[in-house]
C-alpha positions in Angstrom: -17.4 -38.3 -31.6 -16.9 -35.1 -29.6 -19.6 -33.0 -28.0 -19.9 -29.6 -29.5 -23.1 -28.2 -28.1 -24.0 -25.9 -25.2 -23.9 -27.3 -21.7 -26.0 -26.8 -18.6 -26.2 -28.2 -15.1 -28.3 -31.2 -16.1 -25.8 -32.2 -18.8 -22.9 -31.7 -16.4 -24.7 -33.8 -13.8 -25.4 -36.6 -16.3 -21.8 -36.6 -17.5 -20.4 -36.9 -14.0 -22.7 -39.8 -13.3 -21.8 -41.7 -16.5 -20.1 -40.4 -19.7 -21.8 -43.1 -21.8 -25.2 -42.1 -20.6 -24.3 -38.5 -21.6 -23.5 -39.7 -25.1 -26.7 -41.7 -25.5 -28.8 -38.8 -24.2 -27.2 -35.7 -25.6 -25.1 -36.8 -28.7 -27.0 -39.9 -30.0 -30.3 -38.2 -28.9 -31.8 -41.5 -27.7 -35.2 -41.2 -25.9 -34.7 -41.0 -22.2 -38.3 -41.7 -21.3 -40.4 -40.2 -18.6 -42.1 -41.2 -15.3 -45.3 -40.2 -13.4 -43.1 -38.1 -11.0 -41.5 -36.2 -13.9 -44.9 -35.6 -15.6 -46.4 -34.4 -12.3 -43.5 -32.0 -11.8 -43.8 -30.6 -15.3 -47.5 -30.0 -14.8 -46.8 -28.2 -11.5 -44.1 -26.0 -13.2 -46.4 -25.2 -16.1 -49.2 -24.2 -13.8 -47.0 -21.7 -11.9 -45.6 -20.2 -15.1 -49.2 -19.8 -16.4 -50.3 -18.3 -13.0 -47.4 -15.8 -12.9 -47.9 -14.7 -16.4 -51.7 -14.3 -16.0 -52.6 -17.1 -18.3 -54.6 -18.8 -15.6 -56.1 -17.5 -12.3 -55.9 -20.7 -10.3 -53.1 -22.8 -8.9 -53.1 -26.5 -8.7 -53.7 -27.9 -5.2 -50.1 -29.2 -5.2 -48.9 -25.6 -5.5 -51.1 -24.1 -2.8 -48.3 -24.3 -0.2 -46.6 -21.4 -2.0 -49.6 -19.4 -3.1 -48.7 -16.5 -0.8 -45.1 -16.4 -2.0 -46.1 -16.8 -5.6 -48.6 -13.9 -5.3 -45.9 -11.8 -3.7 -43.6 -12.7 -6.6 -46.3 -11.4 -9.0 -46.0 -8.0 -7.5 -42.3 -7.8 -8.3 -40.6 -7.1 -11.6 -40.2 -10.9 -12.2 -39.3 -13.1 -15.2 -40.8 -16.5 -15.4 -38.9 -19.4 -17.1 -36.0 -17.2 -17.8 -33.6 -18.8 -20.3 -30.1 -17.3 -20.5 -27.3 -18.1 -22.9 -23.6 -17.3 -22.5 -20.5 -17.7 -24.6 -17.3 -19.2 -23.3 -16.2 -15.9 -21.8 -19.5 -15.7 -19.8 -20.8 -12.9 -22.0 -24.6 -12.9 -22.1 -26.1 -13.6 -25.6 -29.3 -12.3 -27.1 -30.8 -15.8 -26.6 -29.6 -19.3 -25.9 -29.9 -20.6 -29.5 -27.5 -18.2 -31.2 -24.3 -19.5 -32.7 -21.5 -19.6 -30.1 -23.8 -20.5 -27.2 -21.6 -22.3 -24.6 -23.7 -22.3 -21.5 -27.5 -22.4 -21.0 -29.1 -21.5 -17.7 -32.8 -21.7 -17.1 -34.5 -20.4 -14.0 -38.1 -21.0 -13.1 -38.3 -17.4 -11.9 -36.1 -14.4 -11.1 -36.3 -10.8 -10.1 -34.0 -7.9 -9.3 -34.5 -5.3 -6.5 -31.9 -2.6 -6.5 -28.4 -4.1 -6.5 -29.6 -7.6 -5.5 -31.0 -10.4 -7.6 -32.8 -13.6 -6.8 -33.1 -16.7 -8.9 -35.7 -19.3 -8.1 -36.2 -23.0 -9.0 -39.4 -24.8 -8.1 -38.9 -28.4 -6.9 -41.6 -31.1 -6.6 -41.3 -34.2 -4.4 -39.7 -34.7 -1.0 -37.4 -32.0 0.4 -33.7 -32.5 0.1 -30.9 -30.0 0.1 -30.2 -29.4 -3.6 -26.7 -29.6 -5.1 -24.6 -26.7 -4.0 -23.3 -26.5 -7.5 -26.7 -26.2 -9.0 -27.4 -23.3 -6.7 -24.1 -21.7 -7.7 -24.7 -22.0 -11.4 -28.1 -20.2 -11.1 -26.4 -17.4 -9.2 -23.4 -17.2 -11.6 -25.8 -17.1 -14.5 -28.0 -14.3 -13.2 -24.9 -12.2 -12.2 -23.3 -12.8 -15.6 -26.5 -11.5 -17.2 -26.6 -8.5 -14.8 -23.0 -7.8 -13.9 -23.9 -4.7 -11.8 -25.6 -6.9 -9.2 -23.8 -6.9 -5.8 -25.4 -10.1 -4.5 -27.4 -12.9 -6.0 -29.6 -15.2 -3.9 -30.5 -18.6 -5.3 -33.6 -20.2 -3.9 -35.2 -23.6 -4.2 -38.9 -23.7 -3.4 -40.1 -27.2 -2.4 -43.7 -27.1 -3.6 -44.9 -30.2 -1.8 -43.5 -29.4 1.6 -43.5 -25.6 1.7 -39.8 -25.5 2.5 -37.2 -23.2 1.0 -33.4 -23.6 0.6 -31.6 -20.3 0.1 -28.0 -19.3 -0.5 -26.7 -15.8 -1.1 -23.5 -15.0 -3.0 -21.5 -11.8 -3.4 -20.4 -10.6 -6.8 -16.7 -11.4 -6.0 -17.6 -14.9 -5.0 -19.6 -15.5 -8.2 -16.7 -14.2 -10.4 -14.3 -16.5 -8.6 -16.5 -19.5 -9.0 -16.5 -19.3 -12.8 -13.1 -21.0 -13.1 -14.4 -24.0 -11.3 -17.1 -24.6 -13.8 -14.7 -24.1 -16.7 -12.6 -26.9 -15.2 -15.7 -29.1 -14.7 -16.9 -28.9 -18.3 -13.6 -29.2 -20.0 -13.6 -33.0 -20.0 -17.0 -33.1 -21.7 -15.7 -31.3 -24.7 -12.5 -33.4 -24.8 -14.1 -36.8 -24.4 -14.1 -39.1 -27.3 -14.5 -42.5 -25.6 -17.6 -41.9 -23.4 -16.6 -44.8 -21.1 -19.5 -46.1 -18.9 -19.2 -45.9 -15.1 -21.6 -48.5 -13.7 -23.1 -47.8 -10.3 -26.4 -48.3 -8.4 -27.9 -45.6 -10.7 -27.9 -48.1 -13.5 -31.1 -49.6 -12.0 -33.0 -46.5 -13.1 -31.1 -45.6 -16.3 -33.3 -45.9 -19.4 -30.2 -47.1 -21.4 -29.3 -50.0 -19.1 -29.4 -53.6 -20.3 -32.2 -54.4 -17.8 -34.3 -51.6 -19.4 -33.6 -52.9 -22.9 -31.1 -50.2 -23.6 -27.8 -50.2 -25.5 -25.6 -50.2 -22.5 -24.0 -53.6 -21.5 -24.6 -52.9 -17.8 
């Protein structure tokens, strides 16, 4: 069975870690479970979205490290939880559920000032430098939605530590990077075997044998 749905960074990341896990999660739609850390992160994200949109006037204590920055963001022409859909030619679509959606990019917040755009992702937990490719895909997505932008900065705000990771891309860099991702995702749409690739990550996989899952590893 081939995959025929839209992709995003999380799907690409899962496929590269284990094609069979990708099949279980995104084709077979088997439950992937949750964890206290994931539930905590979701609550923190939901709280910031509500605060930015004026649905609540208070931030959770876990989000207080970024109160000043979040308040500053509220003064800009921002979008919270921006979900962008694109076709295979990188054309922006009306939404990410329409027929022909090839790529889905979701940013926790974004804003545009003049010719420059910024895409922001909120991270909970310990600080670590996020995947360069995740940063790139946020920037590519915002630029594809707003082609007139001359630069796009992708930022990761680490809510627990108060740290920020930031990378700025020019329009020319973003256009050139598209080909890399087209090459990355091509195997996902061609795969019919979904061969497992066992590794240390199997210890945490909800589909592993030790977790009572369908995988033999």
